mmCIF entry with sequence, helices, sheets and N, C-alpha, C, O atoms, coordinates in Angstrom:
data_MODEL
# 
_entry.id   MODEL 
# 
_entity.id                         1 
_entity.type                       polymer 
_entity.pdbx_number_of_molecules   1 
# 
_entity_poly.entity_id                      1 
_entity_poly.type                           'polypeptide(L)' 
_entity_poly.nstd_linkage                   no 
_entity_poly.nstd_monomer                   no 
_entity_poly.pdbx_seq_one_letter_code       MYLALWRILPGAPWLRVLQLVVLAALVLAALVLWVFPTVDHLTAPQDVTVE 
_entity_poly.pdbx_seq_one_letter_code_can   MYLALWRILPGAPWLRVLQLVVLAALVLAALVLWVFPTVDHLTAPQDVTVE 
_entity_poly.pdbx_strand_id                 A 
# 
loop_
_entity_poly_seq.entity_id 
_entity_poly_seq.num 
_entity_poly_seq.mon_id 
_entity_poly_seq.hetero 
1 1  MET n 
1 2  TYR n 
1 3  LEU n 
1 4  ALA n 
1 5  LEU n 
1 6  TRP n 
1 7  ARG n 
1 8  ILE n 
1 9  LEU n 
1 10 PRO n 
1 11 GLY n 
1 12 ALA n 
1 13 PRO n 
1 14 TRP n 
1 15 LEU n 
1 16 ARG n 
1 17 VAL n 
1 18 LEU n 
1 19 GLN n 
1 20 LEU n 
1 21 VAL n 
1 22 VAL n 
1 23 LEU n 
1 24 ALA n 
1 25 ALA n 
1 26 LEU n 
1 27 VAL n 
1 28 LEU n 
1 29 ALA n 
1 30 ALA n 
1 31 LEU n 
1 32 VAL n 
1 33 LEU n 
1 34 TRP n 
1 35 VAL n 
1 36 PHE n 
1 37 PRO n 
1 38 THR n 
1 39 VAL n 
1 40 ASP n 
1 41 HIS n 
1 42 LEU n 
1 43 THR n 
1 44 ALA n 
1 45 PRO n 
1 46 GLN n 
1 47 ASP n 
1 48 VAL n 
1 49 THR n 
1 50 VAL n 
1 51 GLU n 
# 
_struct_asym.id          A 
_struct_asym.entity_id   1 
# 
loop_
_struct_conf.conf_type_id 
_struct_conf.id 
_struct_conf.pdbx_PDB_helix_id 
_struct_conf.beg_label_comp_id 
_struct_conf.beg_label_asym_id 
_struct_conf.beg_label_seq_id 
_struct_conf.pdbx_beg_PDB_ins_code 
_struct_conf.end_label_comp_id 
_struct_conf.end_label_asym_id 
_struct_conf.end_label_seq_id 
_struct_conf.pdbx_end_PDB_ins_code 
_struct_conf.beg_auth_comp_id 
_struct_conf.beg_auth_asym_id 
_struct_conf.beg_auth_seq_id 
_struct_conf.end_auth_comp_id 
_struct_conf.end_auth_asym_id 
_struct_conf.end_auth_seq_id 
_struct_conf.pdbx_PDB_helix_class 
_struct_conf.details 
_struct_conf.pdbx_PDB_helix_length 
HELX_P HELX_P1 AA1 TYR A 2  ? ILE A 8  ? TYR A 2  ILE A 8  1 ? 7  
HELX_P HELX_P2 AA2 PRO A 13 ? ALA A 30 ? PRO A 13 ALA A 30 1 ? 18 
HELX_P HELX_P3 AA3 LEU A 31 ? VAL A 35 ? LEU A 31 VAL A 35 3 ? 5  
HELX_P HELX_P4 AA4 PHE A 36 ? THR A 43 ? PHE A 36 THR A 43 1 ? 8  
# 
_struct_conf_type.id          HELX_P 
_struct_conf_type.criteria    ? 
_struct_conf_type.reference   ? 
# 
loop_
_atom_site.group_PDB 
_atom_site.id 
_atom_site.type_symbol 
_atom_site.label_atom_id 
_atom_site.label_alt_id 
_atom_site.label_comp_id 
_atom_site.label_asym_id 
_atom_site.label_entity_id 
_atom_site.label_seq_id 
_atom_site.pdbx_PDB_ins_code 
_atom_site.Cartn_x 
_atom_site.Cartn_y 
_atom_site.Cartn_z 
_atom_site.occupancy 
_atom_site.B_iso_or_equiv 
_atom_site.pdbx_formal_charge 
_atom_site.auth_seq_id 
_atom_site.auth_comp_id 
_atom_site.auth_asym_id 
_atom_site.auth_atom_id 
_atom_site.pdbx_PDB_model_num 
ATOM 1   N N  . MET A 1 1  ? 103.628 205.216 255.660 1.00 0.00 ? 1  MET A N  1 
ATOM 2   C CA . MET A 1 1  ? 103.054 206.411 256.041 1.00 0.00 ? 1  MET A CA 1 
ATOM 3   C C  . MET A 1 1  ? 102.154 206.296 257.277 1.00 0.00 ? 1  MET A C  1 
ATOM 4   O O  . MET A 1 1  ? 102.204 207.129 258.182 1.00 0.00 ? 1  MET A O  1 
ATOM 5   N N  . TYR A 1 2  ? 101.303 205.207 257.291 1.00 0.00 ? 2  TYR A N  1 
ATOM 6   C CA . TYR A 1 2  ? 100.433 205.035 258.511 1.00 0.00 ? 2  TYR A CA 1 
ATOM 7   C C  . TYR A 1 2  ? 101.271 204.812 259.780 1.00 0.00 ? 2  TYR A C  1 
ATOM 8   O O  . TYR A 1 2  ? 100.895 205.256 260.865 1.00 0.00 ? 2  TYR A O  1 
ATOM 9   N N  . LEU A 1 3  ? 102.451 204.094 259.625 1.00 0.00 ? 3  LEU A N  1 
ATOM 10  C CA . LEU A 1 3  ? 103.340 203.828 260.838 1.00 0.00 ? 3  LEU A CA 1 
ATOM 11  C C  . LEU A 1 3  ? 103.877 205.252 261.224 1.00 0.00 ? 3  LEU A C  1 
ATOM 12  O O  . LEU A 1 3  ? 103.999 205.551 262.412 1.00 0.00 ? 3  LEU A O  1 
ATOM 13  N N  . ALA A 1 4  ? 104.180 206.084 260.270 1.00 0.00 ? 4  ALA A N  1 
ATOM 14  C CA . ALA A 1 4  ? 104.665 207.379 260.666 1.00 0.00 ? 4  ALA A CA 1 
ATOM 15  C C  . ALA A 1 4  ? 103.645 208.214 261.481 1.00 0.00 ? 4  ALA A C  1 
ATOM 16  O O  . ALA A 1 4  ? 103.980 208.821 262.498 1.00 0.00 ? 4  ALA A O  1 
ATOM 17  N N  . LEU A 1 5  ? 102.357 208.217 260.975 1.00 0.00 ? 5  LEU A N  1 
ATOM 18  C CA . LEU A 1 5  ? 101.240 208.812 261.814 1.00 0.00 ? 5  LEU A CA 1 
ATOM 19  C C  . LEU A 1 5  ? 101.230 208.244 263.094 1.00 0.00 ? 5  LEU A C  1 
ATOM 20  O O  . LEU A 1 5  ? 101.231 208.938 264.111 1.00 0.00 ? 5  LEU A O  1 
ATOM 21  N N  . TRP A 1 6  ? 101.221 206.913 263.103 1.00 0.00 ? 6  TRP A N  1 
ATOM 22  C CA . TRP A 1 6  ? 101.036 206.264 264.416 1.00 0.00 ? 6  TRP A CA 1 
ATOM 23  C C  . TRP A 1 6  ? 102.053 206.637 265.473 1.00 0.00 ? 6  TRP A C  1 
ATOM 24  O O  . TRP A 1 6  ? 101.782 206.826 266.658 1.00 0.00 ? 6  TRP A O  1 
ATOM 25  N N  . ARG A 1 7  ? 103.200 206.718 264.944 1.00 0.00 ? 7  ARG A N  1 
ATOM 26  C CA . ARG A 1 7  ? 104.357 207.159 265.855 1.00 0.00 ? 7  ARG A CA 1 
ATOM 27  C C  . ARG A 1 7  ? 104.278 208.589 266.330 1.00 0.00 ? 7  ARG A C  1 
ATOM 28  O O  . ARG A 1 7  ? 104.635 208.874 267.473 1.00 0.00 ? 7  ARG A O  1 
ATOM 29  N N  . ILE A 1 8  ? 103.799 209.542 265.447 1.00 0.00 ? 8  ILE A N  1 
ATOM 30  C CA . ILE A 1 8  ? 103.792 210.886 265.846 1.00 0.00 ? 8  ILE A CA 1 
ATOM 31  C C  . ILE A 1 8  ? 102.538 211.263 266.710 1.00 0.00 ? 8  ILE A C  1 
ATOM 32  O O  . ILE A 1 8  ? 102.640 212.261 267.424 1.00 0.00 ? 8  ILE A O  1 
ATOM 33  N N  . LEU A 1 9  ? 101.480 210.624 266.708 1.00 0.00 ? 9  LEU A N  1 
ATOM 34  C CA . LEU A 1 9  ? 100.406 210.841 267.546 1.00 0.00 ? 9  LEU A CA 1 
ATOM 35  C C  . LEU A 1 9  ? 100.559 210.534 269.020 1.00 0.00 ? 9  LEU A C  1 
ATOM 36  O O  . LEU A 1 9  ? 101.030 209.439 269.326 1.00 0.00 ? 9  LEU A O  1 
ATOM 37  N N  . PRO A 1 10 ? 100.219 211.363 269.931 1.00 0.00 ? 10 PRO A N  1 
ATOM 38  C CA . PRO A 1 10 ? 100.446 211.108 271.205 1.00 0.00 ? 10 PRO A CA 1 
ATOM 39  C C  . PRO A 1 10 ? 99.314  210.211 271.818 1.00 0.00 ? 10 PRO A C  1 
ATOM 40  O O  . PRO A 1 10 ? 98.240  210.081 271.232 1.00 0.00 ? 10 PRO A O  1 
ATOM 41  N N  . GLY A 1 11 ? 99.582  209.598 273.011 1.00 0.00 ? 11 GLY A N  1 
ATOM 42  C CA . GLY A 1 11 ? 98.542  208.881 273.806 1.00 0.00 ? 11 GLY A CA 1 
ATOM 43  C C  . GLY A 1 11 ? 98.529  207.406 273.631 1.00 0.00 ? 11 GLY A C  1 
ATOM 44  O O  . GLY A 1 11 ? 99.369  206.775 272.991 1.00 0.00 ? 11 GLY A O  1 
ATOM 45  N N  . ALA A 1 12 ? 97.447  206.885 274.291 1.00 0.00 ? 12 ALA A N  1 
ATOM 46  C CA . ALA A 1 12 ? 97.301  205.457 274.373 1.00 0.00 ? 12 ALA A CA 1 
ATOM 47  C C  . ALA A 1 12 ? 96.793  204.953 272.897 1.00 0.00 ? 12 ALA A C  1 
ATOM 48  O O  . ALA A 1 12 ? 96.350  205.781 272.102 1.00 0.00 ? 12 ALA A O  1 
ATOM 49  N N  . PRO A 1 13 ? 96.864  203.756 272.612 1.00 0.00 ? 13 PRO A N  1 
ATOM 50  C CA . PRO A 1 13 ? 96.428  203.210 271.337 1.00 0.00 ? 13 PRO A CA 1 
ATOM 51  C C  . PRO A 1 13 ? 95.029  203.513 270.956 1.00 0.00 ? 13 PRO A C  1 
ATOM 52  O O  . PRO A 1 13 ? 94.756  203.823 269.797 1.00 0.00 ? 13 PRO A O  1 
ATOM 53  N N  . TRP A 1 14 ? 94.084  203.431 271.940 1.00 0.00 ? 14 TRP A N  1 
ATOM 54  C CA . TRP A 1 14 ? 92.603  203.824 271.654 1.00 0.00 ? 14 TRP A CA 1 
ATOM 55  C C  . TRP A 1 14 ? 92.562  205.255 271.288 1.00 0.00 ? 14 TRP A C  1 
ATOM 56  O O  . TRP A 1 14 ? 91.783  205.600 270.399 1.00 0.00 ? 14 TRP A O  1 
ATOM 57  N N  . LEU A 1 15 ? 93.330  206.148 271.889 1.00 0.00 ? 15 LEU A N  1 
ATOM 58  C CA . LEU A 1 15 ? 93.314  207.603 271.658 1.00 0.00 ? 15 LEU A CA 1 
ATOM 59  C C  . LEU A 1 15 ? 93.852  207.826 270.197 1.00 0.00 ? 15 LEU A C  1 
ATOM 60  O O  . LEU A 1 15 ? 93.333  208.637 269.430 1.00 0.00 ? 15 LEU A O  1 
ATOM 61  N N  . ARG A 1 16 ? 94.870  207.090 269.891 1.00 0.00 ? 16 ARG A N  1 
ATOM 62  C CA . ARG A 1 16 ? 95.525  207.275 268.518 1.00 0.00 ? 16 ARG A CA 1 
ATOM 63  C C  . ARG A 1 16 ? 94.554  206.930 267.392 1.00 0.00 ? 16 ARG A C  1 
ATOM 64  O O  . ARG A 1 16 ? 94.464  207.616 266.373 1.00 0.00 ? 16 ARG A O  1 
ATOM 65  N N  . VAL A 1 17 ? 93.832  205.832 267.625 1.00 0.00 ? 17 VAL A N  1 
ATOM 66  C CA . VAL A 1 17 ? 92.644  205.408 266.716 1.00 0.00 ? 17 VAL A CA 1 
ATOM 67  C C  . VAL A 1 17 ? 91.721  206.481 266.533 1.00 0.00 ? 17 VAL A C  1 
ATOM 68  O O  . VAL A 1 17 ? 91.419  206.866 265.404 1.00 0.00 ? 17 VAL A O  1 
ATOM 69  N N  . LEU A 1 18 ? 91.236  207.005 267.609 1.00 0.00 ? 18 LEU A N  1 
ATOM 70  C CA . LEU A 1 18 ? 90.284  208.090 267.603 1.00 0.00 ? 18 LEU A CA 1 
ATOM 71  C C  . LEU A 1 18 ? 90.881  209.318 266.799 1.00 0.00 ? 18 LEU A C  1 
ATOM 72  O O  . LEU A 1 18 ? 90.215  209.851 265.912 1.00 0.00 ? 18 LEU A O  1 
ATOM 73  N N  . GLN A 1 19 ? 92.035  209.714 267.099 1.00 0.00 ? 19 GLN A N  1 
ATOM 74  C CA . GLN A 1 19 ? 92.722  210.716 266.371 1.00 0.00 ? 19 GLN A CA 1 
ATOM 75  C C  . GLN A 1 19 ? 92.755  210.455 264.961 1.00 0.00 ? 19 GLN A C  1 
ATOM 76  O O  . GLN A 1 19 ? 92.434  211.353 264.183 1.00 0.00 ? 19 GLN A O  1 
ATOM 77  N N  . LEU A 1 20 ? 93.146  209.207 264.499 1.00 0.00 ? 20 LEU A N  1 
ATOM 78  C CA . LEU A 1 20 ? 93.266  208.975 263.083 1.00 0.00 ? 20 LEU A CA 1 
ATOM 79  C C  . LEU A 1 20 ? 91.882  209.082 262.451 1.00 0.00 ? 20 LEU A C  1 
ATOM 80  O O  . LEU A 1 20 ? 91.785  209.622 261.349 1.00 0.00 ? 20 LEU A O  1 
ATOM 81  N N  . VAL A 1 21 ? 90.783  208.594 263.086 1.00 0.00 ? 21 VAL A N  1 
ATOM 82  C CA . VAL A 1 21 ? 89.427  208.645 262.592 1.00 0.00 ? 21 VAL A CA 1 
ATOM 83  C C  . VAL A 1 21 ? 89.066  210.077 262.372 1.00 0.00 ? 21 VAL A C  1 
ATOM 84  O O  . VAL A 1 21 ? 88.520  210.372 261.309 1.00 0.00 ? 21 VAL A O  1 
ATOM 85  N N  . VAL A 1 22 ? 89.319  211.022 263.286 1.00 0.00 ? 22 VAL A N  1 
ATOM 86  C CA . VAL A 1 22 ? 89.034  212.496 263.186 1.00 0.00 ? 22 VAL A CA 1 
ATOM 87  C C  . VAL A 1 22 ? 89.734  212.964 262.036 1.00 0.00 ? 22 VAL A C  1 
ATOM 88  O O  . VAL A 1 22 ? 89.134  213.598 261.167 1.00 0.00 ? 22 VAL A O  1 
ATOM 89  N N  . LEU A 1 23 ? 91.070  212.685 261.944 1.00 0.00 ? 23 LEU A N  1 
ATOM 90  C CA . LEU A 1 23 ? 91.869  213.268 260.881 1.00 0.00 ? 23 LEU A CA 1 
ATOM 91  C C  . LEU A 1 23 ? 91.344  212.821 259.431 1.00 0.00 ? 23 LEU A C  1 
ATOM 92  O O  . LEU A 1 23 ? 91.309  213.588 258.469 1.00 0.00 ? 23 LEU A O  1 
ATOM 93  N N  . ALA A 1 24 ? 90.967  211.561 259.403 1.00 0.00 ? 24 ALA A N  1 
ATOM 94  C CA . ALA A 1 24 ? 90.381  211.020 258.126 1.00 0.00 ? 24 ALA A CA 1 
ATOM 95  C C  . ALA A 1 24 ? 89.104  211.700 257.851 1.00 0.00 ? 24 ALA A C  1 
ATOM 96  O O  . ALA A 1 24 ? 88.863  212.024 256.688 1.00 0.00 ? 24 ALA A O  1 
ATOM 97  N N  . ALA A 1 25 ? 88.272  211.951 258.774 1.00 0.00 ? 25 ALA A N  1 
ATOM 98  C CA . ALA A 1 25 ? 86.973  212.657 258.533 1.00 0.00 ? 25 ALA A CA 1 
ATOM 99  C C  . ALA A 1 25 ? 87.243  214.094 258.092 1.00 0.00 ? 25 ALA A C  1 
ATOM 100 O O  . ALA A 1 25 ? 86.526  214.632 257.248 1.00 0.00 ? 25 ALA A O  1 
ATOM 101 N N  . LEU A 1 26 ? 88.262  214.705 258.653 1.00 0.00 ? 26 LEU A N  1 
ATOM 102 C CA . LEU A 1 26 ? 88.581  216.090 258.294 1.00 0.00 ? 26 LEU A CA 1 
ATOM 103 C C  . LEU A 1 26 ? 89.136  216.153 256.815 1.00 0.00 ? 26 LEU A C  1 
ATOM 104 O O  . LEU A 1 26 ? 88.752  217.032 256.043 1.00 0.00 ? 26 LEU A O  1 
ATOM 105 N N  . VAL A 1 27 ? 89.942  215.304 256.495 1.00 0.00 ? 27 VAL A N  1 
ATOM 106 C CA . VAL A 1 27 ? 90.433  215.159 255.166 1.00 0.00 ? 27 VAL A CA 1 
ATOM 107 C C  . VAL A 1 27 ? 89.391  214.938 254.153 1.00 0.00 ? 27 VAL A C  1 
ATOM 108 O O  . VAL A 1 27 ? 89.371  215.644 253.145 1.00 0.00 ? 27 VAL A O  1 
ATOM 109 N N  . LEU A 1 28 ? 88.500  213.984 254.351 1.00 0.00 ? 28 LEU A N  1 
ATOM 110 C CA . LEU A 1 28 ? 87.402  213.741 253.509 1.00 0.00 ? 28 LEU A CA 1 
ATOM 111 C C  . LEU A 1 28 ? 86.440  214.843 253.393 1.00 0.00 ? 28 LEU A C  1 
ATOM 112 O O  . LEU A 1 28 ? 85.958  215.057 252.281 1.00 0.00 ? 28 LEU A O  1 
ATOM 113 N N  . ALA A 1 29 ? 86.058  215.654 254.506 1.00 0.00 ? 29 ALA A N  1 
ATOM 114 C CA . ALA A 1 29 ? 85.356  216.768 254.505 1.00 0.00 ? 29 ALA A CA 1 
ATOM 115 C C  . ALA A 1 29 ? 85.945  217.954 253.574 1.00 0.00 ? 29 ALA A C  1 
ATOM 116 O O  . ALA A 1 29 ? 85.243  218.622 252.814 1.00 0.00 ? 29 ALA A O  1 
ATOM 117 N N  . ALA A 1 30 ? 87.251  218.104 253.736 1.00 0.00 ? 30 ALA A N  1 
ATOM 118 C CA . ALA A 1 30 ? 87.935  219.202 253.033 1.00 0.00 ? 30 ALA A CA 1 
ATOM 119 C C  . ALA A 1 30 ? 87.906  218.797 251.422 1.00 0.00 ? 30 ALA A C  1 
ATOM 120 O O  . ALA A 1 30 ? 87.885  219.662 250.547 1.00 0.00 ? 30 ALA A O  1 
ATOM 121 N N  . LEU A 1 31 ? 87.908  217.454 251.157 1.00 0.00 ? 31 LEU A N  1 
ATOM 122 C CA . LEU A 1 31 ? 87.986  216.974 249.748 1.00 0.00 ? 31 LEU A CA 1 
ATOM 123 C C  . LEU A 1 31 ? 86.505  217.373 249.162 1.00 0.00 ? 31 LEU A C  1 
ATOM 124 O O  . LEU A 1 31 ? 86.369  218.029 248.130 1.00 0.00 ? 31 LEU A O  1 
ATOM 125 N N  . VAL A 1 32 ? 85.487  216.921 249.904 1.00 0.00 ? 32 VAL A N  1 
ATOM 126 C CA . VAL A 1 32 ? 84.124  217.046 249.344 1.00 0.00 ? 32 VAL A CA 1 
ATOM 127 C C  . VAL A 1 32 ? 83.732  218.589 249.319 1.00 0.00 ? 32 VAL A C  1 
ATOM 128 O O  . VAL A 1 32 ? 83.026  219.036 248.415 1.00 0.00 ? 32 VAL A O  1 
ATOM 129 N N  . LEU A 1 33 ? 84.194  219.342 250.296 1.00 0.00 ? 33 LEU A N  1 
ATOM 130 C CA . LEU A 1 33 ? 83.791  220.743 250.290 1.00 0.00 ? 33 LEU A CA 1 
ATOM 131 C C  . LEU A 1 33 ? 84.461  221.680 249.369 1.00 0.00 ? 33 LEU A C  1 
ATOM 132 O O  . LEU A 1 33 ? 83.891  222.617 248.810 1.00 0.00 ? 33 LEU A O  1 
ATOM 133 N N  . TRP A 1 34 ? 85.818  221.342 249.235 1.00 0.00 ? 34 TRP A N  1 
ATOM 134 C CA . TRP A 1 34 ? 86.617  222.391 248.452 1.00 0.00 ? 34 TRP A CA 1 
ATOM 135 C C  . TRP A 1 34 ? 87.334  221.726 247.242 1.00 0.00 ? 34 TRP A C  1 
ATOM 136 O O  . TRP A 1 34 ? 87.327  222.373 246.195 1.00 0.00 ? 34 TRP A O  1 
ATOM 137 N N  . VAL A 1 35 ? 87.889  220.637 247.253 1.00 0.00 ? 35 VAL A N  1 
ATOM 138 C CA . VAL A 1 35 ? 88.702  220.133 246.283 1.00 0.00 ? 35 VAL A CA 1 
ATOM 139 C C  . VAL A 1 35 ? 87.757  219.587 245.128 1.00 0.00 ? 35 VAL A C  1 
ATOM 140 O O  . VAL A 1 35 ? 87.885  220.029 243.987 1.00 0.00 ? 35 VAL A O  1 
ATOM 141 N N  . PHE A 1 36 ? 86.872  218.689 245.414 1.00 0.00 ? 36 PHE A N  1 
ATOM 142 C CA . PHE A 1 36 ? 86.019  218.063 244.293 1.00 0.00 ? 36 PHE A CA 1 
ATOM 143 C C  . PHE A 1 36 ? 85.226  219.100 243.646 1.00 0.00 ? 36 PHE A C  1 
ATOM 144 O O  . PHE A 1 36 ? 85.206  219.031 242.417 1.00 0.00 ? 36 PHE A O  1 
ATOM 145 N N  . PRO A 1 37 ? 84.510  220.126 244.238 1.00 0.00 ? 37 PRO A N  1 
ATOM 146 C CA . PRO A 1 37 ? 83.833  221.151 243.476 1.00 0.00 ? 37 PRO A CA 1 
ATOM 147 C C  . PRO A 1 37 ? 84.756  222.000 242.467 1.00 0.00 ? 37 PRO A C  1 
ATOM 148 O O  . PRO A 1 37 ? 84.374  222.399 241.367 1.00 0.00 ? 37 PRO A O  1 
ATOM 149 N N  . THR A 1 38 ? 85.911  222.191 242.965 1.00 0.00 ? 38 THR A N  1 
ATOM 150 C CA . THR A 1 38 ? 86.826  223.021 242.103 1.00 0.00 ? 38 THR A CA 1 
ATOM 151 C C  . THR A 1 38 ? 87.229  222.158 240.917 1.00 0.00 ? 38 THR A C  1 
ATOM 152 O O  . THR A 1 38 ? 87.149  222.639 239.787 1.00 0.00 ? 38 THR A O  1 
ATOM 153 N N  . VAL A 1 39 ? 87.674  220.863 241.110 1.00 0.00 ? 39 VAL A N  1 
ATOM 154 C CA . VAL A 1 39 ? 87.984  220.050 239.955 1.00 0.00 ? 39 VAL A CA 1 
ATOM 155 C C  . VAL A 1 39 ? 86.875  219.797 239.074 1.00 0.00 ? 39 VAL A C  1 
ATOM 156 O O  . VAL A 1 39 ? 87.054  219.737 237.857 1.00 0.00 ? 39 VAL A O  1 
ATOM 157 N N  . ASP A 1 40 ? 85.664  219.634 239.636 1.00 0.00 ? 40 ASP A N  1 
ATOM 158 C CA . ASP A 1 40 ? 84.555  219.387 238.780 1.00 0.00 ? 40 ASP A CA 1 
ATOM 159 C C  . ASP A 1 40 ? 84.176  220.654 237.897 1.00 0.00 ? 40 ASP A C  1 
ATOM 160 O O  . ASP A 1 40 ? 83.771  220.534 236.741 1.00 0.00 ? 40 ASP A O  1 
ATOM 161 N N  . HIS A 1 41 ? 84.333  221.819 238.505 1.00 0.00 ? 41 HIS A N  1 
ATOM 162 C CA . HIS A 1 41 ? 84.105  223.035 237.770 1.00 0.00 ? 41 HIS A CA 1 
ATOM 163 C C  . HIS A 1 41 ? 85.103  223.248 236.692 1.00 0.00 ? 41 HIS A C  1 
ATOM 164 O O  . HIS A 1 41 ? 84.792  223.862 235.671 1.00 0.00 ? 41 HIS A O  1 
ATOM 165 N N  . LEU A 1 42 ? 86.318  222.752 236.887 1.00 0.00 ? 42 LEU A N  1 
ATOM 166 C CA . LEU A 1 42 ? 87.372  222.914 235.898 1.00 0.00 ? 42 LEU A CA 1 
ATOM 167 C C  . LEU A 1 42 ? 87.157  221.771 234.699 1.00 0.00 ? 42 LEU A C  1 
ATOM 168 O O  . LEU A 1 42 ? 87.482  222.026 233.539 1.00 0.00 ? 42 LEU A O  1 
ATOM 169 N N  . THR A 1 43 ? 86.644  220.627 235.043 1.00 0.00 ? 43 THR A N  1 
ATOM 170 C CA . THR A 1 43 ? 86.617  219.651 234.049 1.00 0.00 ? 43 THR A CA 1 
ATOM 171 C C  . THR A 1 43 ? 85.286  219.373 233.400 1.00 0.00 ? 43 THR A C  1 
ATOM 172 O O  . THR A 1 43 ? 85.275  218.762 232.331 1.00 0.00 ? 43 THR A O  1 
ATOM 173 N N  . ALA A 1 44 ? 84.118  219.788 233.982 1.00 0.00 ? 44 ALA A N  1 
ATOM 174 C CA . ALA A 1 44 ? 82.773  219.524 233.538 1.00 0.00 ? 44 ALA A CA 1 
ATOM 175 C C  . ALA A 1 44 ? 82.541  220.487 232.210 1.00 0.00 ? 44 ALA A C  1 
ATOM 176 O O  . ALA A 1 44 ? 82.830  221.681 232.128 1.00 0.00 ? 44 ALA A O  1 
ATOM 177 N N  . PRO A 1 45 ? 81.975  219.692 231.248 1.00 0.00 ? 45 PRO A N  1 
ATOM 178 C CA . PRO A 1 45 ? 81.630  220.475 229.987 1.00 0.00 ? 45 PRO A CA 1 
ATOM 179 C C  . PRO A 1 45 ? 80.425  221.420 230.289 1.00 0.00 ? 45 PRO A C  1 
ATOM 180 O O  . PRO A 1 45 ? 79.453  221.037 230.941 1.00 0.00 ? 45 PRO A O  1 
ATOM 181 N N  . GLN A 1 46 ? 80.547  222.658 229.784 1.00 0.00 ? 46 GLN A N  1 
ATOM 182 C CA . GLN A 1 46 ? 79.577  223.642 230.103 1.00 0.00 ? 46 GLN A CA 1 
ATOM 183 C C  . GLN A 1 46 ? 78.352  223.578 229.044 1.00 0.00 ? 46 GLN A C  1 
ATOM 184 O O  . GLN A 1 46 ? 77.203  223.742 229.455 1.00 0.00 ? 46 GLN A O  1 
ATOM 185 N N  . ASP A 1 47 ? 78.573  223.376 227.899 1.00 0.00 ? 47 ASP A N  1 
ATOM 186 C CA . ASP A 1 47 ? 77.498  223.311 226.912 1.00 0.00 ? 47 ASP A CA 1 
ATOM 187 C C  . ASP A 1 47 ? 77.308  221.938 226.237 1.00 0.00 ? 47 ASP A C  1 
ATOM 188 O O  . ASP A 1 47 ? 77.979  221.535 225.286 1.00 0.00 ? 47 ASP A O  1 
ATOM 189 N N  . VAL A 1 48 ? 76.268  221.242 226.875 1.00 0.00 ? 48 VAL A N  1 
ATOM 190 C CA . VAL A 1 48 ? 76.048  219.882 226.420 1.00 0.00 ? 48 VAL A CA 1 
ATOM 191 C C  . VAL A 1 48 ? 74.780  219.897 225.657 1.00 0.00 ? 48 VAL A C  1 
ATOM 192 O O  . VAL A 1 48 ? 73.776  220.392 226.169 1.00 0.00 ? 48 VAL A O  1 
ATOM 193 N N  . THR A 1 49 ? 74.754  219.352 224.382 1.00 0.00 ? 49 THR A N  1 
ATOM 194 C CA . THR A 1 49 ? 73.488  219.256 223.651 1.00 0.00 ? 49 THR A CA 1 
ATOM 195 C C  . THR A 1 49 ? 73.278  217.803 223.189 1.00 0.00 ? 49 THR A C  1 
ATOM 196 O O  . THR A 1 49 ? 74.206  217.069 222.853 1.00 0.00 ? 49 THR A O  1 
ATOM 197 N N  . VAL A 1 50 ? 72.094  217.481 223.200 1.00 0.00 ? 50 VAL A N  1 
ATOM 198 C CA . VAL A 1 50 ? 71.771  216.010 222.742 1.00 0.00 ? 50 VAL A CA 1 
ATOM 199 C C  . VAL A 1 50 ? 70.860  216.218 221.546 1.00 0.00 ? 50 VAL A C  1 
ATOM 200 O O  . VAL A 1 50 ? 69.902  216.990 221.596 1.00 0.00 ? 50 VAL A O  1 
ATOM 201 N N  . GLU A 1 51 ? 71.161  215.552 220.533 1.00 0.00 ? 51 GLU A N  1 
ATOM 202 C CA . GLU A 1 51 ? 70.445  215.698 219.242 1.00 0.00 ? 51 GLU A CA 1 
ATOM 203 C C  . GLU A 1 51 ? 69.536  214.437 219.053 1.00 0.00 ? 51 GLU A C  1 
ATOM 204 O O  . GLU A 1 51 ? 68.836  214.326 218.046 1.00 0.00 ? 51 GLU A O  1 
# 
């Protein structure tokens, strides 16, 4: 998969590395902002009591 990304991205090797870092940051930001809160809301117990 990484080789496929490397071949698809244009530019010199240093530019490809920069593009991959930006893409990874965008994917992580999307996970933190939208995916993880949705999954947490669906799986977290709502009524927790400790006796």
